[in-house]
N, C-alpha and C positions, 0 to 999 in steps of 0.2 A: 540366431542362435539354435542350438537342436534340441530336441526334448528329452535328449540326456540331463540338460541343466549346465553341461558344457560351457564354460566362457562367461555363467553368469555366479553374480558373486552372492554368498549364502544370506539368508534374508538379516541378520545379526551382523553382519560388515556392513550391509549398507544403512542400517541403522546406526552404526557406531559413527560413520562417514557422514550424518544426516548434522550429529550430535555433536562432532569438531566442528561441522563446518558452524552452526549454529555459536557454539564457544566462539571461534574466530571472528566472527562477527560481531559478536558482543564487547568481546576484549577490542575490538578496531574501533568500536563508538563509544566505548570507559576512553579509552588513549582520546579519541580527540575531545572531549568533553576536560577532560581533567585540567586540560592546562588554561583552556579559558577559564574555569571557574576558582581554580587553586591560583594562590598568590603566597609567595614566600615573603621572608622579611628584608630577602635582598631583593626582590622588584623592587624598580623606582612605584613611590606613589600615583594613582590616576593625578590628583590633583596636586596645581603648584604650591609649594611651601608658599607661605603671608608673610606680610611685616603689620602687628596690629598697629594703628594709628590712636592718638592721644581719646577718639569716639567709638575708641574699638570696633573699627570698622578695616576687614580686612583689605588688606593691597597689596598686587603684584605689580612691580617696576612703578612706582609713584614718582613722577614729577617733581613732585615737594612733600616732606614729610618736615613736621613739628616736630621738634626735639625737646623744647621748655612748655610741656601744654599747660601748665598753672600760669600761664603770666604772657608765653606767644612771644620770650624773647631770643628765642635763639630756633632757625629755623634753617632747612636745606632747601636748595632750591634748583632749576636746572638740572636733575638731577640725569643723568647717562648712561642709563643700566651697558657694561659691555656682557654683563654675565647674569644669569638668576638658573640656580642649579637646585638639584634636593639638598645638598647638605652646603651649600655656599651661594652669596649676591655681591656681588662686585661694579660699584659705580663712581663716576667723575660728578662732582658737580659747586656748589659754591655754598657756605655755612655763613649767612644772616646772623650777625652776633650784637645784639645791643650795648652798646659800650655803658648804659646806666649814668651816662655823666650830666647834670649832676645830679639826676635821680632817674626810674626808669622810665618814669615818663615824659621826662624831657629828652632822652638819650636819642643818641643815632644808631642807626645799622649799619658795618661795617663788612663787606663783604671778605672769606675766608676759601679760597681754594683749596678743594678737599678730596681725598679718597675716601671712599665710604665700603665697610664689607660689613656685611649683616651673616651671622653662622648661628653655631649651634641651633637646630631646630629642635620642637621639642613642641607634643600634641600639646593642642588650645585645649582649655578647659573648658572655655566657653562653648568651643564648638571642634569637639572630638574626634571630626575626622578631618579637620586641616591642624597642619602643623605649622606653626609659627617660628618664626628667627626667633630670638632670646638673646642673643648680643646685636651688639653697633659698633666698630672702631673706624675710627676718625682719624685720620693721616692728613695732616697740612700739609700742603705743597708745598707752600714760602711761610707765612708768619703764620702762628696760632695766636689767636686770641690773648690776652692776657687775663689770668694764672695760667692758662691753660695748657698741658705739653702739647707739643707737635705731634704725637701718636697717645690718642686714647683709646679706650675701651670703658663702654657703660652694657649695663645689663638693661632689656627690652622688657620693663616689666608689664605692660597692660594687655 
């Protein structure tokens, strides 16, 4: 550059370039940080939805699930989960049901093949950072235990 100052930017222009560079850098940092910290309702939850058992224990893909918490006369066993998602979970297994003949203490357990679907996830009041399935559907693939229908849906209240 010569002594006349030709080819140099005026002092105010250099200051403006520095400010613009700082603003671009700050915008890039904000853009990089926001997606990592911001979650929208459309984002999937970071923790899987659970099913709560009779003992208020959260379970994911349980191999067994007790349906009759009071007396233990109905339980799902050998559950093989085909899917476990944020809205629905599906498994096949066996519903072991006590016939209670002549009474439940003397009755025998009988196996009924079944498809199990868990759905309607909601926040679990006992642990607000978890969502739990609130509905269970049992679709008996052969016969259903008397007097149960072949396709039944129950609320999960635990």
